[in-house]
N, C-alpha and C positions, 0 to 999 in steps of 0.2 A: 231914397237915392240908392241905398244898398241893393234893394230889390231890383231896381232898374239896371244897375251895374251887373248883377248876377245874370239877369236875363240877357243882356248884351253879350256877356262872355259866353253863355251857352250857345247863343246864336252864332258867334264867331267860331266856336268849336265845332258846331254842327255843320257850318259852311265849309270848314277845312275838311271835315270827315267826308262830306258829300263829294268834294273836289277829288280827294284821294280815291274815292270809289270810282269816279269817272276815269281816272288814270289807270286804275286796276282793270277796268273793263276794256280799255284799249289793248291790253296784253292778251286778250282772249284766254283767260286763265284755265278754262277747262281743256282747251286744245293744248296749251303749253304743259299742263299737268300730265296729259297722256304722252306727250313727247318726252318729258323729263323721266317718266316712268320707264319708257322703252330705252332711254339712255342709261338709266340706272341698271336695267337688266343687262345691257351691253357691257357695262363696267364689271358687274359681278360675274358674268360668264367669262370675261377676258382674263380675270385675275386668277393666277394659279393658287393663290392663297387669299389673304385678306387685302382689301383695298385700303390704302392709307386714308385716314380721315381728311387730311388736307386735300388730296386729289379728289376724293368723293365730293366734298362740299364745294370746292373750287370748280370742279368740272361741271357738276349739276347746276351750280349757281351761274356760271358763265353761259352755259347752254340755255338756261331759263331766261337770263337777261337778253341774250341776243334773239331768242325766239320771241320774247315780248316786244323787242324793237321791231322785228319783222312784222308782227301783228299790228303794231301802231302805224307803221308805214302803209300797210294794207288798208287800215281805216282811212288814212289820209288820201290814198289813191282812189278809194271806192266811195268817197263821201257823197258824190252826186248820185251814184247808183243806190247807195244805202238810203238816201232820202226818199226814194220812190218805193222801195220794197218794204212791205209791211213788217217782215221779220227783222229789218235792220234800221228802220227809221228812228228808233229810240236810242241809237248809239250816240256817244258824246258829240261827234261833229255834226251830224244831221240835226240833232236836237238843240244845238247851239250852246251846250254846257261847256264845251272847250272849243278853242279856235285853232286854225291850222298852224299858227306859229307855236302855240303851246304843245301841240302834238308832235311837230317836227323836232322841237328842242328835246322833248321827252324821249323820242325815239333815238336821237343822236346820243343822249346821255346813257341810255340803256345799252346801246350798241357798243359805245366806246368802253364803258365799264366792263361789259361782258367780254369783249375782245382782250382787254388788258388782263382780266382775271385768268382767262384761259392761257394766254401767252406767258404771263409771269408766273403762274402757280401750277400750270398743268404742262402743256407743251405747245410749241408753235404750230405743229401740224394740226392739232385739234382746233386751235384758234382760227387758222386759215380755212379749214374745211367748214367750220361753223359760219364764217363770214361768207363763203360761197353759198352755203345753204340759205342764209339771210337774203343775199342778192337774188338767188334763184327764185325764192318765194315772193319777196316784196317787189322786185323789179321785173324779172323775166316772166314769171307767171302772172302777177297781178296787172302789170301795165301792158303786156304784149300778148301772151298766150290766151289769157282769159277772155280777151276781147276779139280774138282773131280766128280761133279754131275750136271745133267741138272736141278735139283731142287734147284740150288744154290741161285737163286734170291728169291725163296719162303721162304727158311730157313733164308737166310741172310737178307731178307727184314725187319726182326724185328729190326735191328739196325737203318735202315732209317726211321722206323715208330715211333721212340722214341720222336722226338722233341715236339709234342703237349703234351705228358705226362710229359716231362721235364718242359715245361712251366707251367703246372698245379702244379707240386710239388714245383716249385720255389715260387709259391704264397702261397700254402696251407701247404707245408711241408709233404704231404702224397698223394699217388695216390688213387683215388676212382673209382667207376664204370664208371662215365662219362669220366674221363681221359683215362681209358682203352678202352672205346668206340671210342674215338678219335684215339687212337693207332690202334685199329682194322680196322678203315676206311683206314688209310694210309697203313697198312700192307696188306690189301686186294687189294688196288689200285696198289701196287708196281709190282706184276707179269704181269698184262696186259700192264702196262706202259712200262716195260723193255722188255717184249717179242716182243712188236711191234718194238722196236729198234733192237732187235736181228734178227727179220725177215729182216729188212732193211739192216743190216750189216752181214747177214748170211755167206757170202763168206769170209769175213775178220776174223770172229770168227773161222771158219773152218780152215783157213790157219794157225792160231796160236795155234790150238789145244784146244780151250776153249769149253767145252761141253755144249753150250747153247742148249736149247730145240729144236729149228729148225735144229740144226746141228745133234743131236743125234736121234731125233724121227721124223724129217720131218716137213715141213711147214704146212701140212694139220692139223696134231695134234696140232701144236702150235696155229694155228688160232682158232681151237675149244676151246683150253684152254683159249685163250684171251676172246672169247665170253662168256664162262661159268663163268669165274672169273668176268667179267663185270656185268653179271646178278647178281651174288652173291654180288658184290659191291653195286649195286643199292638197293638191299634188305637191306643190312647192313646200308646204309645211311638213311634209313627210321627210324631206331631205335632211333636216338636222338629225333625225334618227339614222338614216342611211349612211351619213357621213360620220356617225358615232360622236357627233357633238352632244347628243342627248340620248336618253335611254327609253326603255319601254313605258315608263310612267309618262314621259312627255308625249310619246306616240299615242297612247290611249287618250290623253287629254286633247291633243290636237285633232284626232279623228272625231271625238265626241263634239268638240266645238265646231269643227268643220261640217259635221252632219247637221248641226243646228243652222249654220249659215246656208248650206245647200237647201235645207227645208224652207228657209225664209225666201231665198232667191227663187226656188221652184214655185212657191205659192204666189210670189209676186208675178212670175211669168204666166202662171195659169189663171190667176184671179186678180187682175190689176186694179187696185184702188189706191187712193191717196193714203188711206189708213195703213194699208199693207206696205206701201213705200216708206212711210214713217216708221213702221215697226222694223223693217229691214235695216233702215239707217241706224235706228237705236241699237239693234242687235249687233250690228257691225262694230260698234264701239265696245260693247261688252265682249265681243269675240276677241278683239285685239288685246284688250287688257287681260282677258283670261288666258290667251295663248302665251303671252310673255310671262304671266304669273306661273304658268305650268312649266315653262323653261327654268324658272328659278327653283320651283319646288323639286323638279327632277334633278337639278344640280345639287341642292343642299339637303334635301330630306334623307337620302341614303346615308350621307355623312353623319347625320345625327344619330342614326341607328348602327353606325359602324359598318355599313355595307360597302 
């Protein structure tokens, strides 16, 4: 009897853990982690000195919760599309491990908690801007732009570019030119990042009727767009140095990372393969993380050596 009881208890625990894992997947944790990292950099660059621990934890926590809510709503809105695409058919809703009511309640709880945390512990402006970002991604992009225009990711990319600006306003209470510059960098990075994925998954997007650029205008034009946007991105990433937001250390890092991105985009343009599209997509993630890491290093490393 004791053995049966222990087995049942382990099964119950395992079932709860599996369920928690499904809810965790709803939040798109890798995407949210990148967003939170850029928000953290925005916070640390905005602070004239140290960021208070309360603002740091509350700000990042609130942004993460609302980003997770937006991701869950995206799962809900795209459940029929996800069921067809090989990349997404194993997600909680298409696979049936969660139902629409569970996902909706989960998204609402996360969104309300995140908004309250930002409004009560950080400032109202950051809470409102984060809410606009949530609506922009989960509603405007997912329900309308994604299904209606091949420029969906260009227009909808504004929502995904908000985190560094949100981190900035969490510390200062207002956005300034430097915060908008960080926003512009992520905004310009988004199209070549996502179009590389769209090239890699072109057939799947075509099958579900999503008008991604390679589906509506062909792969050649998409590759050209990726290359041109990457050139523009490299130019824009020089601006933090020109505006004296950052120094020579950042400039060197930005140019080195930019050269890598230009190489990937150039090779994709010259020798188009699905493998190269996948490599370009993967490098774009490394690029953005590296760029924002260099921003931090440039800000704090000289101070460590008394420069």
